[in-house]
N, C-alpha and C positions, 0 to 999 in steps of 0.2 A: 428164642420163641418170643414173637411180638404179642403185647398185651395192653388193653386199655382198661383201667378199672377207675370208674367215677363212683365215688360214694357221697350221696346226700349233698350234691353240689349245689350252692346258692350263689348268685351274685347280685349285689345291690350297687346301683349307679346312682351317686348324688347328682341332684339337678338343681342348680340355683334358681330360685323363683322370686327373689324380693321378699321385702319383709311382710307385706300384707297380701293375703289371699282373699279372694271374694268368697261369699258364703257357699256359691255354686262350687267353686274348686274344693273347699274344705269337704263338701258333701261327697265330692267325687274320689277322694282319697283311697278308699277301698274298692272301687269299681275296677273291673278289668280293662285295660287300654291296650291298643296296639303297642306291642314291644314290651309287655310287662304289666305288672301291678303297681299303682302308687300306693306305697305302704305308710309312709309317716312324713311329717315336716318338723324340722327342729331347727331353730335358728335361720330361718329363711332357706333351708335346703329341703327339697322332697327327694326322697329316695324310691327310685324305681326298682322293684325286684324283677330283674331280667330273666334270671333263672331261678328255679325254686326246687330243691330236694330232687335233683336229677341223679339217677343211678343207672349206670349200665356197665356190663361186662363183656368186652371183645377180645376173642383170641385168634391165632392164626387161621386164616381161611374164611374169616368174617368179612362181609361186604355189608355195610350199613348205610341205608338210606335214611337221611333226616327230612321228615316232611312236616307240613304245617304252613298255614297262611303267613303272608308278609308280616313281619313282626312278631313271629312266634317265638323267635329265639335261636333259630337255626344256625346264623352266622355267629351269633354270641357263643353258642356252646362249641362251634369250631375254634374259636379263638381262645377259649378256655382250655380246650384239649391240646391246642398247640402251644400254650404257654404264653400266649400275648396278653390274656387277661388272668389275674388271678382270682379265685373264688373268694367270696366273703366267707362262706362257711362250706365245709366238706372238704373232699381229697380227690386229686386225681394223681393217679400212679400210671406212669408209661414205661413199658419194656421194648426197646427196640428204638431205631433212629426214625425221627419224624421228617416227614416231607410235606410241609404245607404248600398247597398249590392255590393260596389265595395272596392277595397283596403282592403281586409280582413286580410291581414298581419299587418296592421297599429296597434301599440300599443303592440306588441309582443316582447319579451326579449329571446334570444337564451339560455342564461344561467339559466333561471328561469323554474321553474316546470311547467307541465300542469296547476295544481291547481292555481299556481301563476299567470300564464298567464291569466286564467279565471278572476281573480281579476283585473289583469292591464288592461284587455280590458274592462272590465265592467266600470272602472273608466274613460277610454277614452270615452265611451260611455255616461258618465255623470251619471251613476247609484251611488247610496249610497252603503256603505258596507253592510247594512242590506239587501238591495235589490240583491246585488251580491249573498250574502250567501243564500237568498232564491231562486235563480235560479240555483245555483250550481248544485243540485242533479239532476235537468233535463238535464243539459248540459252534466254531466258526463254520464247519461244513454244513451241519445241519441248518444254521441260521440263513444260508446263502446270501449273506450281506456283502460279501467281498471286500472292496476298497473302501466302502463306507465304514468299516470297523475302525478305521483310522480317522475318522471325523467324528466331532463332538456329538452327543446325544440329542442336543438341541435342533441340529440340521436334519434329524430323521422325521419321517412321516409318522403318523400313528401306527400304520400297519408294520413299518419296519421296527418301531419300538417293540410292538407285541411279538414280532419274530425273534428279537434278540432276548427279551424277557423269558419267552417260552422255552427258547433253546438252553437257556441258562438253568432255568429252573427244573426242567428235566433231565439234565445232565448228571444230577447227582440222584443215586437210587436210595429209596427209604424203605424201611420195614414197614411203616405206617404212613399212608397217603391221606391227607385232608384235603378236601375239595368244596368250593363253594361255587357249585354250577360246574357243568363239564366245559371245558374251555374250547373255543373256536377261534383261531387267528389265522391271519393273512387271506391270500386270494384262494381259489378252489384248489390248485394243485398243491400249495403248502398245507391247505387244511387237511387234505387227505393224508399227507405225511404226517401232521400233527396228530390226527386222529389214531393213526396206527402207532405212534409213539405212546400216546396215553393208553390205548389199549394193552401195549405191552407191559408199561410200569405198572398199571393197575392190576393186571394178570400175575405179575411177579412179586407184587406186594404181599406182605403177611397179613394187613389189614387194610381196608378202604373205608373212609367215611366221607360221604358226600351229600350235601345239601342242594337239592334241586326241585323245580316244579315240573320238570320233564318226566312223567311217569313212564313212557317207553324206554328212556334211558336208564331210569332207575330199575325198571323191570328186567332189562336185559343184563344189568350188572350185580344188583344187590340180592342177598339171602336173607337179610334182616332189616327191619326198619324201626325208627324211633318217630312217633308222632308227638309233636309239641304243640301246645296251645298256651299262649301268653307266659312262656317259660316254663310250664309244667308238663310233665310226662302224662298223656293220656294213654298211650299204649306203646309197648316194645316188645319185639319178638319176631316170629317169622313174617316175612315181607308180606306174602299174600294175605295172611290173617290181619295184620295191623292196617293195611291199605284198604281192605273190605270193612273194617271196622270205622275207619276214618270216612269213607265214601258213605256208609250207612248213616253215619253222624251228620254229615253234610247234607245229605238227602233230607233227613228229619227236619233240619232247620230251614229248609227252602219252603 
């Protein structure tokens, strides 16, 4: 059974600022800023509270949309749930295998061939060599890169790189999928195939967490929503209720 349990998660990010701050900077320490709150300054270090007391409980069948303006903390939360960032306070407990669908370029080497990069990325994902070998034919077929897989990654166009990265990333099923925007790669024909694969893996996953500004995509995919503002939870619950709350609040500020 897949589950994500986050309890009072906070994340402080230290930012070097130099020894002397202006009076204006000092006065702004406790004002909200894009990306979090500036909390304190000690020894020339400003601490930005990127997430503050975020709690959620997701179980099998949950499809969570993370909404909010740029800098609200959506990507930061995904990185914490994916284990890429450790919270300063609070706990995150994960039951099930994770499939992060962001930072697709992580674990790739420019001088290595496509085949070699398949193995490198597989090792980054924690697969054994036998598991990588078993999945390689399907990755090769899906990518449609043919003989280019024998060439160094530095010779690839940006579109070819994305094809390879997407093919590898989606070759390993996960109980929990974390996505930062719905992925679109390649030409029109490949995009259709990629979209079909994304729909399939998200349908079969136990839990999906996706941060996106596309309301149509979120509405067709998610049953729950988490609304963040400067790292704080404004609302969490049924998708339609949370989105309606966020839209009313946005309208009242205009």
